[in-house]
C-alpha positions as CSV (number, residue, x, y, z in Angstrom):
1,X,28.6,-27.3,-11.3
2,X,28.6,-30.6,-9.5
3,X,25.9,-33.2,-9.3
4,X,22.7,-33.6,-11.3
5,X,20.3,-30.7,-11.6
6,X,16.8,-31.2,-10.4
7,X,13.8,-29.5,-11.9
8,X,13.8,-27.2,-8.9
9,X,17.4,-26.2,-9.7
10,X,16.7,-25.5,-13.4
11,X,13.5,-23.5,-12.8
12,X,15.0,-21.6,-9.8
13,X,18.1,-20.6,-11.8
14,X,15.9,-19.6,-14.7
15,X,13.7,-17.5,-12.4
16,X,16.9,-15.8,-11.0
17,X,18.1,-15.0,-14.5
18,X,14.6,-13.5,-15.4
19,X,14.8,-11.3,-12.3
20,X,18.1,-9.8,-13.5
21,X,16.4,-9.3,-16.9
22,X,13.4,-7.6,-15.2
23,X,15.7,-5.4,-13.1
24,X,17.7,-4.2,-16.2
25,X,14.4,-3.5,-18.0
26,X,13.2,-1.5,-15.0
27,X,16.4,0.5,-15.0
28,X,16.1,1.1,-18.7
29,X,12.6,2.5,-18.3
30,X,13.6,4.6,-15.3
31,X,16.4,6.2,-17.4
32,X,14.4,6.5,-20.6
33,X,13.7,10.2,-20.3
34,X,17.2,11.3,-19.1
35,X,19.4,13.6,-21.1
36,X,23.1,14.3,-21.2
37,X,25.4,17.0,-22.5
38,X,27.3,14.5,-24.6
39,X,26.5,11.4,-26.7
40,X,29.1,9.5,-24.7
41,X,27.5,10.5,-21.4
42,X,24.0,9.5,-22.4
43,X,22.4,6.5,-20.9
44,X,22.2,3.3,-23.0
45,X,19.8,0.5,-22.3
46,X,21.3,-2.4,-20.4
47,X,20.8,-6.0,-21.6
48,X,21.7,-9.2,-19.7
49,X,23.6,-11.9,-21.6
50,X,22.4,-15.4,-20.7
51,X,24.7,-18.4,-20.7
52,X,23.8,-22.0,-20.8
53,X,25.2,-24.0,-17.9
54,X,25.2,-27.8,-18.3
55,X,24.4,-30.4,-15.8
56,X,23.9,-34.1,-16.6
57,X,23.6,-35.0,-20.3
58,X,20.4,-33.5,-21.7
59,X,19.9,-31.2,-18.7
60,X,21.0,-27.5,-18.7
61,X,20.1,-24.3,-17.0
62,X,20.9,-20.7,-17.5
63,X,22.8,-17.9,-15.7
64,X,23.5,-14.3,-16.5
65,X,27.2,-14.1,-17.6
66,X,27.2,-10.3,-17.9
67,X,25.1,-7.2,-18.4
68,X,26.1,-5.0,-21.4
69,X,25.0,-1.7,-22.9
70,X,22.7,-2.1,-25.9
71,X,23.6,-0.8,-29.4
72,X,20.7,1.7,-29.4
73,X,22.4,5.0,-29.9
74,X,21.3,8.2,-28.0
75,X,19.6,10.8,-30.1
76,X,20.5,14.5,-30.3
77,X,17.7,16.9,-29.7
78,X,17.7,20.7,-29.9
79,X,16.6,22.1,-26.5
80,X,18.3,25.4,-25.8
81,X,16.3,26.0,-22.6
82,X,17.7,22.8,-21.0
83,X,20.4,23.4,-18.4
84,X,22.3,20.5,-19.8
85,X,22.3,21.8,-23.4
86,X,25.7,22.3,-25.1
87,X,26.8,25.6,-26.7
88,X,24.6,24.8,-29.7
89,X,21.5,24.2,-27.5
90,X,21.6,20.4,-28.0
91,X,21.1,17.6,-25.5
92,X,21.4,13.8,-26.0
93,X,18.3,11.7,-25.1
94,X,19.0,8.3,-23.6
95,X,19.4,5.3,-26.0
96,X,16.3,3.5,-24.8
97,X,13.4,2.2,-26.9
98,X,10.6,2.5,-24.3
99,X,8.1,0.5,-26.3
100,X,10.6,-2.3,-26.8
101,X,11.4,-2.2,-23.1
102,X,7.7,-2.6,-22.2
103,X,7.5,-5.7,-24.5
104,X,10.7,-7.0,-22.9
105,X,9.1,-6.5,-19.5
106,X,5.9,-8.4,-20.5
107,X,7.9,-11.3,-22.0
108,X,10.1,-11.5,-18.9
109,X,7.1,-11.6,-16.6
110,X,5.7,-14.5,-18.7
111,X,8.9,-16.4,-18.6
112,X,9.2,-16.0,-14.9
113,X,5.6,-17.1,-14.4
114,X,6.2,-20.2,-16.6
115,X,9.0,-21.2,-14.3
116,X,6.9,-20.6,-11.2
117,X,4.3,-23.0,-12.9
118,X,7.1,-25.6,-13.5
119,X,8.0,-25.5,-9.8
120,X,4.4,-25.7,-8.7
121,X,3.8,-28.7,-11.0
122,X,7.0,-30.4,-9.8
123,X,6.1,-29.9,-6.2
124,X,2.6,-31.3,-6.8
125,X,3.9,-34.4,-8.6
126,X,6.5,-34.9,-5.8
127,X,3.8,-34.7,-3.1
128,X,1.6,-37.1,-5.1
129,X,4.5,-39.6,-5.4
130,X,5.1,-39.4,-1.7
131,X,1.4,-40.1,-1.0
132,X,1.5,-43.2,-3.3
133,X,4.3,-44.6,-1.2
134,X,2.2,-44.5,2.0
């Protein structure tokens, strides 16, 4: 990364990272009720991994370095009527904690909104400064 980061750079990159987080949460919720024939084939929740990216001393921002599968294991459920059931009548439910994902979604929306507010405040202060110079 070259040059100093402005407040707009920092907030914009944070908003971008939160959008990735929101998209993975939406994907997790969309797949929460899916089933698989095998434990290995069952969906596992996705989680973005954030990485700090430095700028000038004392200034840093964030980016998503990767998206990984969570450690939440799929659960086996007996459902012999399901067309995906194995020979024992079992299926594997997706490894997604729906309640936890909803909390994640609310937190992500708040973080995104906080960065929108930072950008609005910075814009307002910049415009006020320009008006003072007239």
